[in-house]
N, CA, C, O and CB atoms as a CASP TS submission, in Angstrom:
PFRMAT TS
TARGET T0000
AUTHOR 0000-0000-0000
METHOD Language model
MODEL 1
PARENT N/A
ATOM      1  N   MET     1      97.097  79.095  77.206  1.00  0.00           N
ATOM      2  CA  MET     1      98.243  80.007  77.408  1.00  0.00           C
ATOM      3  C   MET     1      99.092  79.685  79.155  1.00  0.00           C
ATOM      4  O   MET     1     100.280  79.772  79.466  1.00  0.00           O
ATOM      5  CB  MET     1      97.468  81.765  77.244  1.00  0.00           C
ATOM      6  N   GLU     2      97.698  79.252  80.103  1.00  0.00           N
ATOM      7  CA  GLU     2      97.962  79.409  81.013  1.00  0.00           C
ATOM      8  C   GLU     2      98.783  78.539  81.846  1.00  0.00           C
ATOM      9  O   GLU     2      98.851  78.672  83.067  1.00  0.00           O
ATOM     10  CB  GLU     2      97.132  79.660  81.289  1.00  0.00           C
ATOM     11  N   TRP     3      99.649  77.303  80.922  1.00  0.00           N
ATOM     12  CA  TRP     3     100.557  76.886  81.526  1.00  0.00           C
ATOM     13  C   TRP     3     101.398  77.148  81.155  1.00  0.00           C
ATOM     14  O   TRP     3     102.322  76.341  81.049  1.00  0.00           O
ATOM     15  CB  TRP     3     100.621  76.015  81.727  1.00  0.00           C
ATOM     16  N   VAL     4     101.489  78.389  80.779  1.00  0.00           N
ATOM     17  CA  VAL     4     102.911  79.150  80.238  1.00  0.00           C
ATOM     18  C   VAL     4     103.572  79.744  81.208  1.00  0.00           C
ATOM     19  O   VAL     4     104.784  79.868  81.383  1.00  0.00           O
ATOM     20  CB  VAL     4     102.744  80.274  79.206  1.00  0.00           C
ATOM     21  N   ASN     5     102.020  80.356  82.266  1.00  0.00           N
ATOM     22  CA  ASN     5     101.625  81.296  83.445  1.00  0.00           C
ATOM     23  C   ASN     5     102.414  80.547  84.054  1.00  0.00           C
ATOM     24  O   ASN     5     103.562  80.846  84.385  1.00  0.00           O
ATOM     25  CB  ASN     5     100.126  81.554  84.045  1.00  0.00           C
ATOM     26  N   ALA     6     101.810  79.428  84.266  1.00  0.00           N
ATOM     27  CA  ALA     6     102.253  78.399  85.430  1.00  0.00           C
ATOM     28  C   ALA     6     103.703  77.918  85.550  1.00  0.00           C
ATOM     29  O   ALA     6     104.128  77.566  86.651  1.00  0.00           O
ATOM     30  CB  ALA     6     101.466  77.124  85.281  1.00  0.00           C
ATOM     31  N   ILE     7     104.378  77.893  84.596  1.00  0.00           N
ATOM     32  CA  ILE     7     105.795  76.995  84.451  1.00  0.00           C
ATOM     33  C   ILE     7     106.971  78.944  84.387  1.00  0.00           C
ATOM     34  O   ILE     7     108.039  79.134  84.968  1.00  0.00           O
ATOM     35  CB  ILE     7     105.766  75.478  82.178  1.00  0.00           C
ATOM     36  N   ILE     8     106.359  79.760  83.680  1.00  0.00           N
ATOM     37  CA  ILE     8     106.699  80.569  84.468  1.00  0.00           C
ATOM     38  C   ILE     8     106.989  81.875  86.003  1.00  0.00           C
ATOM     39  O   ILE     8     107.627  82.901  86.237  1.00  0.00           O
ATOM     40  CB  ILE     8     106.612  80.495  83.964  1.00  0.00           C
ATOM     41  N   GLN     9     105.995  80.904  86.701  1.00  0.00           N
ATOM     42  CA  GLN     9     105.678  81.333  88.197  1.00  0.00           C
ATOM     43  C   GLN     9     106.051  80.186  88.527  1.00  0.00           C
ATOM     44  O   GLN     9     106.266  80.358  89.727  1.00  0.00           O
ATOM     45  CB  GLN     9     104.215  81.810  88.749  1.00  0.00           C
ATOM     46  N   GLY    10     106.333  78.897  88.270  1.00  0.00           N
ATOM     47  CA  GLY    10     106.998  77.791  89.366  1.00  0.00           C
ATOM     48  C   GLY    10     108.071  78.589  88.935  1.00  0.00           C
ATOM     49  O   GLY    10     108.326  79.266  89.932  1.00  0.00           O
ATOM     50  N   ILE    11     108.921  78.942  87.965  1.00  0.00           N
ATOM     51  CA  ILE    11     110.335  78.946  88.035  1.00  0.00           C
ATOM     52  C   ILE    11     110.826  80.076  88.790  1.00  0.00           C
ATOM     53  O   ILE    11     111.946  80.187  89.290  1.00  0.00           O
ATOM     54  CB  ILE    11     110.918  78.941  86.736  1.00  0.00           C
ATOM     55  N   LEU    12     109.703  81.050  88.828  1.00  0.00           N
ATOM     56  CA  LEU    12     110.272  82.600  89.580  1.00  0.00           C
ATOM     57  C   LEU    12     110.256  82.219  91.286  1.00  0.00           C
ATOM     58  O   LEU    12     111.027  82.809  92.043  1.00  0.00           O
ATOM     59  CB  LEU    12     108.897  84.260  89.196  1.00  0.00           C
ATOM     60  N   VAL    13     109.334  81.215  91.770  1.00  0.00           N
ATOM     61  CA  VAL    13     109.027  81.438  92.766  1.00  0.00           C
ATOM     62  C   VAL    13     110.284  80.220  93.145  1.00  0.00           C
ATOM     63  O   VAL    13     110.713  80.149  94.296  1.00  0.00           O
ATOM     64  CB  VAL    13     107.416  81.426  93.073  1.00  0.00           C
ATOM     65  N   GLY    14     110.875  79.166  91.894  1.00  0.00           N
ATOM     66  CA  GLY    14     112.010  78.571  92.814  1.00  0.00           C
ATOM     67  C   GLY    14     113.040  78.379  92.619  1.00  0.00           C
ATOM     68  O   GLY    14     113.896  77.581  93.002  1.00  0.00           O
ATOM     69  N   GLY    15     112.902  79.841  91.416  1.00  0.00           N
ATOM     70  CA  GLY    15     114.072  80.669  91.482  1.00  0.00           C
ATOM     71  C   GLY    15     114.479  81.787  93.157  1.00  0.00           C
ATOM     72  O   GLY    15     115.580  82.256  93.446  1.00  0.00           O
ATOM     73  N   LEU    16     113.438  81.893  93.797  1.00  0.00           N
ATOM     74  CA  LEU    16     113.455  82.946  95.114  1.00  0.00           C
ATOM     75  C   LEU    16     113.546  81.710  96.555  1.00  0.00           C
ATOM     76  O   LEU    16     114.137  81.858  97.625  1.00  0.00           O
ATOM     77  CB  LEU    16     111.581  84.157  95.151  1.00  0.00           C
ATOM     78  N   TYR    17     112.777  80.592  96.099  1.00  0.00           N
ATOM     79  CA  TYR    17     112.479  79.413  97.360  1.00  0.00           C
ATOM     80  C   TYR    17     114.709  79.103  97.320  1.00  0.00           C
ATOM     81  O   TYR    17     115.224  78.726  98.372  1.00  0.00           O
ATOM     82  CB  TYR    17     110.848  77.279  96.512  1.00  0.00           C
ATOM     83  N   ALA    18     115.757  79.365  95.883  1.00  0.00           N
ATOM     84  CA  ALA    18     116.630  78.764  95.903  1.00  0.00           C
ATOM     85  C   ALA    18     117.519  79.706  97.028  1.00  0.00           C
ATOM     86  O   ALA    18     118.078  79.396  98.081  1.00  0.00           O
ATOM     87  CB  ALA    18     117.050  78.475  94.515  1.00  0.00           C
ATOM     88  N   LEU    19     117.398  80.838  96.390  1.00  0.00           N
ATOM     89  CA  LEU    19     118.200  82.231  96.513  1.00  0.00           C
ATOM     90  C   LEU    19     117.741  82.284  98.652  1.00  0.00           C
ATOM     91  O   LEU    19     118.594  82.404  99.531  1.00  0.00           O
ATOM     92  CB  LEU    19     117.171  84.025  95.030  1.00  0.00           C
ATOM     93  N   PHE    20     116.456  82.173  98.844  1.00  0.00           N
ATOM     94  CA  PHE    20     116.920  82.023 100.506  1.00  0.00           C
ATOM     95  C   PHE    20     117.458  81.113 100.893  1.00  0.00           C
ATOM     96  O   PHE    20     118.275  81.140 101.814  1.00  0.00           O
ATOM     97  CB  PHE    20     116.044  82.013 101.439  1.00  0.00           C
ATOM     98  N   ALA    21     116.960  79.676  99.995  1.00  0.00           N
ATOM     99  CA  ALA    21     118.196  78.889 100.890  1.00  0.00           C
ATOM    100  C   ALA    21     120.169  79.371 100.290  1.00  0.00           C
ATOM    101  O   ALA    21     121.273  79.039 100.721  1.00  0.00           O
ATOM    102  CB  ALA    21     117.806  76.719 100.471  1.00  0.00           C
ATOM    103  N   ALA    22     119.898  79.894  99.621  1.00  0.00           N
ATOM    104  CA  ALA    22     121.457  80.024  99.162  1.00  0.00           C
ATOM    105  C   ALA    22     122.048  80.938 100.107  1.00  0.00           C
ATOM    106  O   ALA    22     123.277  80.878 100.154  1.00  0.00           O
ATOM    107  CB  ALA    22     121.706  80.621  97.605  1.00  0.00           C
ATOM    108  N   GLY    23     121.431  81.853 100.950  1.00  0.00           N
ATOM    109  CA  GLY    23     121.753  82.822 101.659  1.00  0.00           C
ATOM    110  C   GLY    23     121.682  82.294 103.422  1.00  0.00           C
ATOM    111  O   GLY    23     122.483  82.668 104.278  1.00  0.00           O
ATOM    112  N   LEU    24     120.398  81.255 103.674  1.00  0.00           N
ATOM    113  CA  LEU    24     121.281  80.563 105.279  1.00  0.00           C
ATOM    114  C   LEU    24     121.581  80.463 104.852  1.00  0.00           C
ATOM    115  O   LEU    24     122.307  81.432 104.631  1.00  0.00           O
ATOM    116  CB  LEU    24     121.356  79.724 106.351  1.00  0.00           C
ATOM    117  N   SER    25     121.844  78.959 103.528  1.00  0.00           N
ATOM    118  CA  SER    25     123.083  78.363 103.858  1.00  0.00           C
ATOM    119  C   SER    25     124.979  78.713 104.059  1.00  0.00           C
ATOM    120  O   SER    25     125.860  78.162 104.720  1.00  0.00           O
ATOM    121  CB  SER    25     122.899  77.615 103.025  1.00  0.00           C
ATOM    122  N   LEU    26     124.955  80.132 102.921  1.00  0.00           N
ATOM    123  CA  LEU    26     126.120  81.155 102.886  1.00  0.00           C
ATOM    124  C   LEU    26     126.465  81.708 105.155  1.00  0.00           C
ATOM    125  O   LEU    26     127.331  81.716 106.031  1.00  0.00           O
ATOM    126  CB  LEU    26     125.232  82.984 101.469  1.00  0.00           C
ATOM    127  N   ILE    27     125.298  81.974 104.939  1.00  0.00           N
ATOM    128  CA  ILE    27     125.266  82.201 106.651  1.00  0.00           C
ATOM    129  C   ILE    27     125.693  81.227 108.112  1.00  0.00           C
ATOM    130  O   ILE    27     126.474  81.377 109.052  1.00  0.00           O
ATOM    131  CB  ILE    27     123.852  82.405 106.873  1.00  0.00           C
ATOM    132  N   PHE    28     124.471  79.936 107.589  1.00  0.00           N
ATOM    133  CA  PHE    28     124.924  79.579 108.346  1.00  0.00           C
ATOM    134  C   PHE    28     126.500  78.799 107.955  1.00  0.00           C
ATOM    135  O   PHE    28     127.093  78.394 108.956  1.00  0.00           O
ATOM    136  CB  PHE    28     123.904  78.998 108.864  1.00  0.00           C
ATOM    137  N   GLY    29     127.145  78.585 106.732  1.00  0.00           N
ATOM    138  CA  GLY    29     128.575  78.469 106.468  1.00  0.00           C
ATOM    139  C   GLY    29     129.848  78.867 106.757  1.00  0.00           C
ATOM    140  O   GLY    29     131.027  78.576 106.558  1.00  0.00           O
ATOM    141  N   VAL    30     129.045  79.747 107.373  1.00  0.00           N
ATOM    142  CA  VAL    30     129.956  81.265 107.588  1.00  0.00           C
ATOM    143  C   VAL    30     130.137  81.266 109.175  1.00  0.00           C
ATOM    144  O   VAL    30     131.279  80.912 109.468  1.00  0.00           O
ATOM    145  CB  VAL    30     128.971  82.947 107.012  1.00  0.00           C
ATOM    146  N   MET    31     129.419  81.533 110.177  1.00  0.00           N
ATOM    147  CA  MET    31     128.863  81.868 110.787  1.00  0.00           C
ATOM    148  C   MET    31     128.601  80.758 112.033  1.00  0.00           C
ATOM    149  O   MET    31     128.585  81.115 113.211  1.00  0.00           O
ATOM    150  CB  MET    31     128.051  82.348 110.048  1.00  0.00           C
ATOM    151  N   ARG    32     128.449  79.714 111.713  1.00  0.00           N
ATOM    152  CA  ARG    32     127.978  78.204 112.243  1.00  0.00           C
ATOM    153  C   ARG    32     126.407  78.721 113.246  1.00  0.00           C
ATOM    154  O   ARG    32     125.952  78.030 114.157  1.00  0.00           O
ATOM    155  CB  ARG    32     129.603  77.277 113.526  1.00  0.00           C
ATOM    156  N   LEU    33     125.995  79.640 112.932  1.00  0.00           N
ATOM    157  CA  LEU    33     124.905  80.149 113.403  1.00  0.00           C
ATOM    158  C   LEU    33     123.344  80.251 111.998  1.00  0.00           C
ATOM    159  O   LEU    33     123.365  80.850 110.923  1.00  0.00           O
ATOM    160  CB  LEU    33     125.575  81.705 114.031  1.00  0.00           C
ATOM    161  N   VAL    34     122.420  79.586 112.489  1.00  0.00           N
ATOM    162  CA  VAL    34     121.056  80.111 111.470  1.00  0.00           C
ATOM    163  C   VAL    34     120.932  81.615 112.228  1.00  0.00           C
ATOM    164  O   VAL    34     121.336  82.073 113.296  1.00  0.00           O
ATOM    165  CB  VAL    34     119.224  78.919 111.637  1.00  0.00           C
ATOM    166  N   ASN    35     120.155  82.126 111.094  1.00  0.00           N
ATOM    167  CA  ASN    35     120.308  83.744 111.364  1.00  0.00           C
ATOM    168  C   ASN    35     118.717  83.574 110.549  1.00  0.00           C
ATOM    169  O   ASN    35     118.352  83.632 109.374  1.00  0.00           O
ATOM    170  CB  ASN    35     121.997  84.933 110.474  1.00  0.00           C
ATOM    171  N   ILE    36     118.283  83.423 111.385  1.00  0.00           N
ATOM    172  CA  ILE    36     115.902  83.827 111.270  1.00  0.00           C
ATOM    173  C   ILE    36     115.701  84.974 111.426  1.00  0.00           C
ATOM    174  O   ILE    36     114.685  85.371 111.998  1.00  0.00           O
ATOM    175  CB  ILE    36     114.545  83.206 112.663  1.00  0.00           C
ATOM    176  N   ALA    37     117.065  86.158 110.727  1.00  0.00           N
ATOM    177  CA  ALA    37     116.319  87.377 110.027  1.00  0.00           C
ATOM    178  C   ALA    37     116.288  87.410 108.806  1.00  0.00           C
ATOM    179  O   ALA    37     116.088  88.509 108.289  1.00  0.00           O
ATOM    180  CB  ALA    37     116.764  88.569 110.281  1.00  0.00           C
ATOM    181  N   HIS    38     116.438  86.457 108.111  1.00  0.00           N
ATOM    182  CA  HIS    38     116.257  86.690 106.698  1.00  0.00           C
ATOM    183  C   HIS    38     114.838  86.495 106.622  1.00  0.00           C
ATOM    184  O   HIS    38     114.372  87.175 105.709  1.00  0.00           O
ATOM    185  CB  HIS    38     117.093  85.768 105.723  1.00  0.00           C
ATOM    186  N   GLY    39     114.021  85.861 107.201  1.00  0.00           N
ATOM    187  CA  GLY    39     112.785  85.622 107.140  1.00  0.00           C
ATOM    188  C   GLY    39     111.976  87.349 107.327  1.00  0.00           C
ATOM    189  O   GLY    39     110.998  87.851 106.773  1.00  0.00           O
ATOM    190  N   ASP    40     112.811  87.793 108.230  1.00  0.00           N
ATOM    191  CA  ASP    40     111.895  89.206 108.038  1.00  0.00           C
ATOM    192  C   ASP    40     112.518  90.097 106.894  1.00  0.00           C
ATOM    193  O   ASP    40     111.889  91.143 106.735  1.00  0.00           O
ATOM    194  CB  ASP    40     111.879  90.207 109.535  1.00  0.00           C
ATOM    195  N   PHE    41     113.754  89.910 105.946  1.00  0.00           N
ATOM    196  CA  PHE    41     113.987  90.614 104.810  1.00  0.00           C
ATOM    197  C   PHE    41     112.990  90.388 103.796  1.00  0.00           C
ATOM    198  O   PHE    41     112.249  91.106 103.124  1.00  0.00           O
ATOM    199  CB  PHE    41     115.224  90.339 104.335  1.00  0.00           C
ATOM    200  N   ILE    42     113.250  88.969 103.922  1.00  0.00           N
ATOM    201  CA  ILE    42     112.225  88.397 102.494  1.00  0.00           C
ATOM    202  C   ILE    42     110.505  88.890 102.608  1.00  0.00           C
ATOM    203  O   ILE    42     109.666  89.308 101.809  1.00  0.00           O
ATOM    204  CB  ILE    42     112.201  86.308 102.489  1.00  0.00           C
ATOM    205  N   VAL    43     110.540  88.606 103.927  1.00  0.00           N
ATOM    206  CA  VAL    43     108.829  89.154 104.083  1.00  0.00           C
ATOM    207  C   VAL    43     108.924  90.861 103.633  1.00  0.00           C
ATOM    208  O   VAL    43     107.987  91.445 103.089  1.00  0.00           O
ATOM    209  CB  VAL    43     108.105  88.982 106.147  1.00  0.00           C
ATOM    210  N   ALA    44     110.041  91.411 103.925  1.00  0.00           N
ATOM    211  CA  ALA    44     109.656  93.086 104.011  1.00  0.00           C
ATOM    212  C   ALA    44     110.258  93.439 101.797  1.00  0.00           C
ATOM    213  O   ALA    44     109.841  94.371 101.108  1.00  0.00           O
ATOM    214  CB  ALA    44     111.291  94.313 105.923  1.00  0.00           C
ATOM    215  N   GLY    45     111.079  92.522 101.418  1.00  0.00           N
ATOM    216  CA  GLY    45     111.241  92.032 100.337  1.00  0.00           C
ATOM    217  C   GLY    45     109.958  92.105  99.894  1.00  0.00           C
ATOM    218  O   GLY    45     109.875  93.125  99.211  1.00  0.00           O
ATOM    219  N   SER    46     108.672  91.401  99.950  1.00  0.00           N
ATOM    220  CA  SER    46     108.208  90.390  98.971  1.00  0.00           C
ATOM    221  C   SER    46     107.086  92.033  99.267  1.00  0.00           C
ATOM    222  O   SER    46     106.792  92.794  98.345  1.00  0.00           O
ATOM    223  CB  SER    46     107.789  88.208  99.360  1.00  0.00           C
ATOM    224  N   TYR    47     106.766  92.179 100.323  1.00  0.00           N
ATOM    225  CA  TYR    47     105.665  93.784 101.028  1.00  0.00           C
ATOM    226  C   TYR    47     105.819  94.697  99.665  1.00  0.00           C
ATOM    227  O   TYR    47     105.174  94.807  98.623  1.00  0.00           O
ATOM    228  CB  TYR    47     106.607  95.014 102.894  1.00  0.00           C
ATOM    229  N   LEU    48     107.161  95.372 100.284  1.00  0.00           N
ATOM    230  CA  LEU    48     107.770  96.302  98.916  1.00  0.00           C
ATOM    231  C   LEU    48     107.381  95.772  97.150  1.00  0.00           C
ATOM    232  O   LEU    48     107.167  96.433  96.133  1.00  0.00           O
ATOM    233  CB  LEU    48     109.705  96.180  99.072  1.00  0.00           C
ATOM    234  N   ALA    49     107.411  94.760  97.334  1.00  0.00           N
ATOM    235  CA  ALA    49     107.675  94.395  95.739  1.00  0.00           C
ATOM    236  C   ALA    49     105.961  94.547  95.424  1.00  0.00           C
ATOM    237  O   ALA    49     105.459  95.192  94.503  1.00  0.00           O
ATOM    238  CB  ALA    49     108.545  92.465  95.344  1.00  0.00           C
ATOM    239  N   TRP    50     105.361  93.882  96.303  1.00  0.00           N
ATOM    240  CA  TRP    50     103.379  93.835  95.794  1.00  0.00           C
ATOM    241  C   TRP    50     103.212  95.260  95.323  1.00  0.00           C
ATOM    242  O   TRP    50     102.881  95.529  94.168  1.00  0.00           O
ATOM    243  CB  TRP    50     101.908  93.532  97.411  1.00  0.00           C
ATOM    244  N   ILE    51     103.586  96.678  96.780  1.00  0.00           N
ATOM    245  CA  ILE    51     102.639  97.758  96.953  1.00  0.00           C
ATOM    246  C   ILE    51     103.796  98.370  95.775  1.00  0.00           C
ATOM    247  O   ILE    51     102.925  98.551  94.924  1.00  0.00           O
ATOM    248  CB  ILE    51     102.278  98.574  98.754  1.00  0.00           C
ATOM    249  N   LEU    52     104.566  98.646  95.349  1.00  0.00           N
ATOM    250  CA  LEU    52     105.783  98.867  93.849  1.00  0.00           C
ATOM    251  C   LEU    52     104.272  98.260  92.596  1.00  0.00           C
ATOM    252  O   LEU    52     103.493  99.065  92.086  1.00  0.00           O
ATOM    253  CB  LEU    52     107.982  97.112  93.909  1.00  0.00           C
ATOM    254  N   VAL    53     104.226  97.081  92.415  1.00  0.00           N
ATOM    255  CA  VAL    53     103.512  96.796  91.276  1.00  0.00           C
ATOM    256  C   VAL    53     102.098  96.955  91.626  1.00  0.00           C
ATOM    257  O   VAL    53     101.429  96.801  90.605  1.00  0.00           O
ATOM    258  CB  VAL    53     103.823  95.464  90.741  1.00  0.00           C
ATOM    259  N   ARG    54     101.203  97.255  92.881  1.00  0.00           N
ATOM    260  CA  ARG    54     100.175  97.800  92.935  1.00  0.00           C
ATOM    261  C   ARG    54     100.032  99.199  92.739  1.00  0.00           C
ATOM    262  O   ARG    54      99.069  99.635  92.109  1.00  0.00           O
ATOM    263  CB  ARG    54      99.774  97.476  93.864  1.00  0.00           C
ATOM    264  N   ALA    55     100.915  99.952  93.226  1.00  0.00           N
ATOM    265  CA  ALA    55     100.711 101.359  92.865  1.00  0.00           C
ATOM    266  C   ALA    55     101.007 102.026  91.497  1.00  0.00           C
ATOM    267  O   ALA    55     100.443 103.014  91.027  1.00  0.00           O
ATOM    268  CB  ALA    55     101.417 102.023  93.722  1.00  0.00           C
ATOM    269  N   THR    56     102.710 100.763  90.569  1.00  0.00           N
ATOM    270  CA  THR    56     102.668 101.403  89.161  1.00  0.00           C
ATOM    271  C   THR    56     101.911 100.971  88.084  1.00  0.00           C
ATOM    272  O   THR    56     101.668 101.465  86.983  1.00  0.00           O
ATOM    273  CB  THR    56     103.810 101.405  88.650  1.00  0.00           C
ATOM    274  N   GLY    57     101.386  99.290  88.991  1.00  0.00           N
ATOM    275  CA  GLY    57     100.230  99.287  87.813  1.00  0.00           C
ATOM    276  C   GLY    57     101.215  98.418  87.310  1.00  0.00           C
ATOM    277  O   GLY    57     100.607  97.349  87.272  1.00  0.00           O
ATOM    278  N   LEU    58     102.715  98.136  86.769  1.00  0.00           N
ATOM    279  CA  LEU    58     103.426  96.925  86.425  1.00  0.00           C
ATOM    280  C   LEU    58     103.032  96.190  86.438  1.00  0.00           C
ATOM    281  O   LEU    58     101.956  95.947  86.984  1.00  0.00           O
ATOM    282  CB  LEU    58     104.199  96.561  86.805  1.00  0.00           C
ATOM    283  N   HIS    59     103.979  95.184  85.607  1.00  0.00           N
ATOM    284  CA  HIS    59     104.034  93.436  85.331  1.00  0.00           C
ATOM    285  C   HIS    59     104.763  92.825  86.081  1.00  0.00           C
ATOM    286  O   HIS    59     105.897  92.632  85.644  1.00  0.00           O
ATOM    287  CB  HIS    59     104.534  92.914  84.045  1.00  0.00           C
ATOM    288  N   PRO    60     104.573  92.499  86.913  1.00  0.00           N
ATOM    289  CA  PRO    60     105.076  91.592  88.495  1.00  0.00           C
ATOM    290  C   PRO    60     106.195  91.207  88.233  1.00  0.00           C
ATOM    291  O   PRO    60     106.695  90.561  89.154  1.00  0.00           O
ATOM    292  CB  PRO    60     104.264  90.176  89.055  1.00  0.00           C
ATOM    293  N   LEU    61     107.181  91.400  86.842  1.00  0.00           N
ATOM    294  CA  LEU    61     108.521  90.908  86.637  1.00  0.00           C
ATOM    295  C   LEU    61     109.424  92.224  86.677  1.00  0.00           C
ATOM    296  O   LEU    61     110.575  92.322  87.103  1.00  0.00           O
ATOM    297  CB  LEU    61     108.649  90.057  85.212  1.00  0.00           C
ATOM    298  N   VAL    62     108.548  93.283  86.085  1.00  0.00           N
ATOM    299  CA  VAL    62     109.484  94.188  85.516  1.00  0.00           C
ATOM    300  C   VAL    62     109.679  94.823  87.410  1.00  0.00           C
ATOM    301  O   VAL    62     110.700  95.445  87.703  1.00  0.00           O
ATOM    302  CB  VAL    62     108.700  95.457  83.926  1.00  0.00           C
ATOM    303  N   GLY    63     108.590  94.549  88.486  1.00  0.00           N
ATOM    304  CA  GLY    63     108.615  95.567  89.178  1.00  0.00           C
ATOM    305  C   GLY    63     109.400  94.734  90.248  1.00  0.00           C
ATOM    306  O   GLY    63     109.945  95.307  91.191  1.00  0.00           O
ATOM    307  N   LEU    64     109.458  93.148  90.063  1.00  0.00           N
ATOM    308  CA  LEU    64     110.455  92.475  90.781  1.00  0.00           C
ATOM    309  C   LEU    64     112.383  92.968  90.642  1.00  0.00           C
ATOM    310  O   LEU    64     113.259  93.139  91.490  1.00  0.00           O
ATOM    311  CB  LEU    64     110.131  90.939  90.223  1.00  0.00           C
ATOM    312  N   ILE    65     112.345  93.077  88.581  1.00  0.00           N
ATOM    313  CA  ILE    65     113.505  93.533  88.583  1.00  0.00           C
ATOM    314  C   ILE    65     113.603  95.133  89.174  1.00  0.00           C
ATOM    315  O   ILE    65     114.504  95.405  89.968  1.00  0.00           O
ATOM    316  CB  ILE    65     113.956  93.327  87.208  1.00  0.00           C
ATOM    317  N   LEU    66     112.950  95.827  88.886  1.00  0.00           N
ATOM    318  CA  LEU    66     112.670  97.519  90.475  1.00  0.00           C
ATOM    319  C   LEU    66     113.340  97.003  91.661  1.00  0.00           C
ATOM    320  O   LEU    66     114.431  97.443  92.024  1.00  0.00           O
ATOM    321  CB  LEU    66     110.503  97.944  91.312  1.00  0.00           C
ATOM    322  N   VAL    67     112.871  96.317  92.117  1.00  0.00           N
ATOM    323  CA  VAL    67     113.273  95.826  93.424  1.00  0.00           C
ATOM    324  C   VAL    67     114.522  95.474  94.302  1.00  0.00           C
ATOM    325  O   VAL    67     115.037  95.692  95.399  1.00  0.00           O
ATOM    326  CB  VAL    67     112.810  94.991  93.418  1.00  0.00           C
ATOM    327  N   ILE    68     114.771  94.424  92.492  1.00  0.00           N
ATOM    328  CA  ILE    68     116.660  93.726  93.269  1.00  0.00           C
ATOM    329  C   ILE    68     117.283  94.930  92.335  1.00  0.00           C
ATOM    330  O   ILE    68     118.502  95.034  92.200  1.00  0.00           O
ATOM    331  CB  ILE    68     117.562  91.367  92.637  1.00  0.00           C
ATOM    332  N   LEU    69     116.806  95.396  92.007  1.00  0.00           N
ATOM    333  CA  LEU    69     118.156  96.663  91.631  1.00  0.00           C
ATOM    334  C   LEU    69     118.084  98.465  92.506  1.00  0.00           C
ATOM    335  O   LEU    69     118.749  99.498  92.440  1.00  0.00           O
ATOM    336  CB  LEU    69     117.921  97.080  89.473  1.00  0.00           C
ATOM    337  N   LEU    70     116.839  97.972  93.284  1.00  0.00           N
ATOM    338  CA  LEU    70     117.010  99.147  94.506  1.00  0.00           C
ATOM    339  C   LEU    70     117.507  98.606  95.889  1.00  0.00           C
ATOM    340  O   LEU    70     118.113  99.245  96.750  1.00  0.00           O
ATOM    341  CB  LEU    70     115.505  99.891  94.848  1.00  0.00           C
ATOM    342  N   ILE    71     117.070  97.109  95.922  1.00  0.00           N
ATOM    343  CA  ILE    71     118.194  96.516  96.448  1.00  0.00           C
ATOM    344  C   ILE    71     119.466  96.847  96.457  1.00  0.00           C
ATOM    345  O   ILE    71     120.122  97.354  97.367  1.00  0.00           O
ATOM    346  CB  ILE    71     118.249  95.616  96.086  1.00  0.00           C
ATOM    347  N   LEU    72     119.798  96.519  95.341  1.00  0.00           N
ATOM    348  CA  LEU    72     121.601  96.581  95.196  1.00  0.00           C
ATOM    349  C   LEU    72     122.243  97.731  95.353  1.00  0.00           C
ATOM    350  O   LEU    72     123.388  97.924  95.762  1.00  0.00           O
ATOM    351  CB  LEU    72     122.176  96.214  93.842  1.00  0.00           C
ATOM    352  N   LEU    73     120.876  98.999  94.760  1.00  0.00           N
ATOM    353  CA  LEU    73     121.615 100.508  94.943  1.00  0.00           C
ATOM    354  C   LEU    73     121.757 100.892  96.050  1.00  0.00           C
ATOM    355  O   LEU    73     122.621 101.749  96.228  1.00  0.00           O
ATOM    356  CB  LEU    73     121.026 101.619  94.408  1.00  0.00           C
ATOM    357  N   LEU    74     121.053 100.460  97.081  1.00  0.00           N
ATOM    358  CA  LEU    74     120.685 100.732  98.592  1.00  0.00           C
ATOM    359  C   LEU    74     121.783  99.965  99.133  1.00  0.00           C
ATOM    360  O   LEU    74     122.054 100.503 100.206  1.00  0.00           O
ATOM    361  CB  LEU    74     119.122 100.220  99.168  1.00  0.00           C
ATOM    362  N   LEU    75     122.681  98.820  98.908  1.00  0.00           N
ATOM    363  CA  LEU    75     123.216  97.915  99.330  1.00  0.00           C
ATOM    364  C   LEU    75     124.992  98.829  98.884  1.00  0.00           C
ATOM    365  O   LEU    75     126.053  98.671  99.487  1.00  0.00           O
ATOM    366  CB  LEU    75     122.550  96.331  98.589  1.00  0.00           C
ATOM    367  N   GLY    76     124.786  99.531  97.940  1.00  0.00           N
ATOM    368  CA  GLY    76     126.193 100.156  97.133  1.00  0.00           C
ATOM    369  C   GLY    76     126.838  99.563  96.286  1.00  0.00           C
ATOM    370  O   GLY    76     127.981  99.930  96.016  1.00  0.00           O
ATOM    371  N   LYS    77     126.047  98.136  95.457  1.00  0.00           N
ATOM    372  CA  LYS    77     127.131  97.285  94.448  1.00  0.00           C
ATOM    373  C   LYS    77     126.780  97.975  93.437  1.00  0.00           C
ATOM    374  O   LYS    77     127.597  97.638  92.580  1.00  0.00           O
ATOM    375  CB  LYS    77     127.029  95.583  94.159  1.00  0.00           C
ATOM    376  N   ILE    78     125.999  98.825  92.921  1.00  0.00           N
ATOM    377  CA  ILE    78     125.565  99.395  91.705  1.00  0.00           C
ATOM    378  C   ILE    78     126.362 100.589  91.841  1.00  0.00           C
ATOM    379  O   ILE    78     126.326 101.458  90.970  1.00  0.00           O
ATOM    380  CB  ILE    78     123.996  99.604  91.507  1.00  0.00           C
TER
END
């Protein structure tokens, strides 16, 4: 079952990298400027997810979903 965990973790990390790359690509395509602030948001979001998972004892995937929902709620998208 370790290989299943490795595949799931690889897909999740690959999805995060794709999301970060899409954000940087979008900003560069619109503004023709590389916005380095993306790194700050990535670190802040990762730290928030880690704190949420450690404090509640939730599965990391559930914590990730909750953080995404919280971000969408704060941005007014929900």
